[in-house]
C-alpha positions in Angstrom: 68.5 22.2 9.6 66.7 18.8 9.6 65.2 19.0 13.1 63.9 22.6 11.8 62.1 21.3 8.7 60.7 18.3 10.9 59.3 20.8 13.3 57.5 22.9 10.5 56.3 20.1 8.9 53.4 19.4 11.6 52.1 23.2 11.3 51.6 22.8 7.5 50.0 19.7 7.9 47.5 21.2 10.7 46.6 24.2 8.4 46.0 21.6 5.6 43.8 19.4 7.6 42.0 22.4 9.1 41.1 23.5 5.6 40.0 20.0 4.6 38.1 19.6 7.7 36.2 23.1 7.1 35.1 22.3 3.6 33.8 18.8 4.8 31.8 21.0 7.5 30.3 23.2 4.8 29.4 20.4 2.6 28.0 18.4 5.3 25.9 21.9 6.5 24.7 22.2 2.9 23.6 18.7 2.3 21.5 18.7 5.8 19.9 22.1 4.8 18.3 21.3 1.4 15.0 19.2 0.8 13.9 17.5 -2.1 14.9 18.8 -5.4 11.7 20.1 -7.3 11.1 20.8 -11.1 8.3 21.5 -13.2 7.2 21.8 -17.1 4.1 23.0 -18.7 2.9 23.1 -21.9 2.8 26.7 -23.2 0.1 26.1 -25.5 -2.6 24.8 -22.8 -5.4 27.5 -21.5 -5.2 26.9 -18.0 -8.1 29.3 -17.5 -10.2 26.7 -19.0 -9.7 23.9 -16.2 -11.8 24.2 -12.9 -12.3 20.5 -11.9 -10.1 17.4 -11.7 -10.5 13.7 -10.9 -7.9 11.2 -10.7 -6.6 8.6 -13.3 -7.6 5.2 -12.6 -5.6 3.5 -11.7 -2.8 5.8 -10.6 0.8 5.3 -12.0 2.1 4.4 -8.8 -0.6 1.8 -8.4 1.4 -0.7 -10.2 -0.7 -3.9 -9.2 -3.7 -2.0 -10.1 -5.3 -1.5 -6.4 -4.7 1.4 -4.1 -2.4 1.2 -1.1 -2.1 3.2 2.2 0.6 5.3 0.3 -1.0 5.9 -2.9 -4.3 7.0 -0.9 -2.0 9.5 1.0 -0.6 11.0 -2.2 -4.2 11.1 -3.5 -5.3 12.9 -0.4 -2.2 15.4 -0.2 -2.6 16.3 -4.3 -6.4 16.8 -3.9 -5.5 18.9 -0.8 -3.5 21.1 -3.0 -5.7 21.3 -6.0 -8.7 22.4 -3.7 -6.6 25.1 -2.0 -6.4 26.6 -5.6 -10.1 26.7 -6.2 -10.4 23.3 -8.4 -13.5 21.0 -7.5 -13.3 17.4 -7.6 -15.6 15.9 -10.1 -15.1 12.0 -11.0 -18.1 12.2 -13.7 -16.7 15.0 -16.1 -13.7 16.8 -14.6 -11.1 19.3 -17.0 -7.9 17.8 -15.4 -6.9 14.4 -14.9 -4.4 14.1 -12.1 -1.9 11.2 -12.3 0.7 10.2 -9.7 3.9 8.2 -10.0 6.6 7.3 -7.3 9.5 4.8 -7.4 12.7 4.4 -5.4 16.5 4.0 -6.7 19.4 2.5 -4.5 22.5 4.7 -5.0 26.3 4.5 -3.8 28.6 7.1 -3.0 32.1 6.2 -2.5 34.7 8.9 -1.2 38.0 9.1 -0.2 39.8 11.3 2.4 43.4 11.9 3.0 44.2 11.7 6.6 47.4 12.0 8.3 49.3 9.5 10.9 52.6 9.3 12.7 55.1 6.9 12.8 58.0 7.3 15.7 61.6 6.8 14.7 64.7 7.0 17.0 67.2 9.5 15.8 70.5 9.1 16.9 71.6 12.6 16.1 68.8 14.1 18.3 69.0 11.1 20.6 65.3 11.0 20.8 62.3 9.6 19.1 61.0 11.6 16.2 57.2 11.6 15.0 57.3 11.1 11.3 54.3 11.9 9.5 52.7 10.0 6.7 49.4 10.2 4.4 46.9 7.9 3.5 43.4 7.5 2.1 40.4 6.5 4.0 37.6 5.3 1.7 34.1 5.6 2.7 31.0 3.8 1.0 27.7 5.4 1.8 24.5 3.3 0.5 21.1 5.5 0.4 17.9 5.4 -1.2 16.4 8.0 -3.7 12.8 8.4 -4.0 11.1 10.1 -6.9 7.3 11.4 -7.1 6.0 13.3 -10.1 2.6 14.4 -10.7 1.1 14.8 -14.0 -2.0 17.0 -14.9 -3.6 15.8 -18.1 -6.3 17.7 -20.2 -8.9 15.2 -19.7 -10.7 16.3 -23.3 -7.7 16.1 -25.4 -5.8 13.3 -23.1 -2.6 15.6 -23.2 -0.3 16.4 -20.7 -0.3 20.0 -19.9 1.6 20.2 -16.5 4.0 18.0 -14.5 5.9 18.4 -11.2 8.7 16.4 -9.9 10.2 15.8 -6.5 13.5 14.1 -5.8 15.2 13.3 -2.5 16.7 11.0 -0.2 14.5 8.5 1.8 14.9 7.2 5.2 13.0 4.7 7.4 10.2 6.6 8.5 7.2 5.7 10.7 3.5 6.1 9.2 3.1 9.4 10.5 6.4 10.7 9.1 6.0 8.9 6.1 2.5 10.9 5.6 4.2 14.3 6.4 7.1 13.6 4.1 4.4 12.8 1.4 2.4 16.0 2.2 5.5 18.1 2.3 6.9 16.9 -1.4 3.5 17.5 -2.9 3.1 21.0 -1.3 6.6 21.4 -2.9 5.6 20.4 -6.3 2.3 22.3 -6.3 4.2 25.3 -5.1 5.8 25.4 -8.9 2.3 25.3 -10.2 1.4 28.9 -11.2 -2.5 28.8 -11.8 -5.5 28.8 -9.8 -9.2 27.7 -11.0 -11.5 31.0 -11.8 
């Protein structure tokens, strides 16, 4: 009876491990397939049909030291391209909308534990052989990563009032200059995909 129970135990362990591994794989694929999380909010009392031109707030919120950088210039170019594609005209002297851009990084830590099985071998005098006995232990993994947030504000220039904001949040890795520019362009396009208006 003891040998029969011992023989069935690895089968149950294998099925349990298979379920855990499958769940982990599904979560991994879901994480890889998602881009930045994007949200937006608008002022329902604003009359967006009045807006036809834009300029940038000086300095941008992302330019914390008071001057532009290659990254902030890339953000300006990406935002300008999105607005001009929607019919808005850049007018630094008398804009209807002021565009402000902010971005920052946050360090995050994820700690996860996953059970795993291992075996010890004992000599059984009854079976006159070595018998494998499974035991469980937790494997802890610490993962450090960086989350980047970029938000775009559209401000009514005459009333100095925020009328629309879009935010993108996603993980940031080490990228080349070209890759960083492409990610900024993609994030900006995703943000403005939530902007429902065009200049008339």
